[in-house]
C-alpha positions as CSV (number, residue, x, y, z in Angstrom):
1,X,26.6,-4.1,-6.8
2,X,27.6,-1.7,-9.5
3,X,25.4,-2.7,-12.4
4,X,21.7,-2.6,-11.3
5,X,20.7,-3.3,-15.0
6,X,21.9,-6.7,-14.8
7,X,19.6,-7.6,-11.8
8,X,16.6,-5.3,-12.7
9,X,14.3,-8.3,-13.0
10,X,15.4,-9.6,-9.6
11,X,14.8,-6.1,-8.2
12,X,11.3,-5.9,-9.7
13,X,10.6,-9.4,-8.3
14,X,11.8,-8.4,-4.8
15,X,9.5,-5.2,-4.9
16,X,6.5,-7.4,-6.0
17,X,7.0,-10.0,-3.3
18,X,7.2,-7.3,-0.6
19,X,4.0,-5.8,-1.9
20,X,2.4,-9.2,-2.0
21,X,3.1,-9.4,1.6
22,X,1.5,-6.2,2.4
23,X,4.7,-4.1,2.7
24,X,4.5,-0.6,1.3
25,X,7.4,-0.1,-1.3
26,X,7.9,3.3,-2.9
27,X,9.4,4.1,-6.3
28,X,13.1,3.6,-6.8
29,X,15.2,6.7,-6.2
30,X,18.9,7.3,-6.8
31,X,21.4,8.8,-4.5
32,X,24.0,11.3,-5.6
33,X,26.5,8.5,-5.9
34,X,24.3,6.4,-8.0
35,X,23.0,4.0,-5.4
36,X,19.4,2.7,-6.0
37,X,17.1,3.0,-2.9
38,X,13.5,2.4,-2.0
39,X,11.3,3.4,0.7
40,X,10.2,0.1,2.4
41,X,7.6,0.7,5.1
42,X,9.1,3.2,7.5
43,X,12.7,2.3,6.4
44,X,14.9,2.9,3.4
45,X,16.6,0.0,1.8
46,X,19.2,-0.1,-1.1
47,X,18.6,-2.3,-4.1
48,X,21.5,-4.6,-2.7
49,X,19.6,-5.1,0.5
50,X,16.5,-6.0,-1.4
51,X,18.4,-8.5,-3.4
52,X,20.0,-9.9,-0.3
53,X,16.6,-10.5,1.3
54,X,15.3,-12.1,-2.0
55,X,18.3,-14.5,-1.9
56,X,17.7,-15.4,1.8
57,X,13.9,-15.9,1.1
58,X,13.2,-13.0,3.7
59,X,11.0,-10.7,1.6
60,X,8.5,-9.8,4.2
61,X,8.0,-7.4,7.0
62,X,9.8,-9.4,9.6
63,X,12.7,-9.9,7.2
64,X,13.1,-6.1,6.6
65,X,12.8,-5.5,10.3
66,X,15.7,-7.9,11.1
67,X,17.9,-6.6,8.4
68,X,17.4,-2.9,9.7
69,X,17.9,-3.9,13.3
70,X,21.1,-5.9,12.4
71,X,22.6,-3.0,10.5
72,X,21.6,-0.4,13.2
73,X,23.5,-2.5,15.8
74,X,26.5,-3.1,13.5
75,X,26.8,0.7,12.8
76,X,28.2,2.5,15.7
77,X,26.5,5.8,16.5
78,X,28.8,8.7,16.6
79,X,28.1,11.4,19.2
80,X,29.6,14.8,18.8
81,X,30.9,16.5,22.0
82,X,29.0,19.6,22.9
83,X,31.0,22.7,21.9
84,X,31.7,25.3,24.7
């Protein structure tokens, strides 16, 4: 999503719902490339991920956990060879 302003109300709604479920959500931050991110519990989610959870009706701690785990398993971990 490139234009967060168009979905600002949905993002606010998502943050509010997470907080209602007792999930700590920090203030929005912006990455160097313009992506909006939030500290959600012990994890960091993008605004797009929050909107995805909102659309799926999974704005609760378990929904966040499943999303983070799914993305961790989908992203291969790169290991650097030890230099000699």
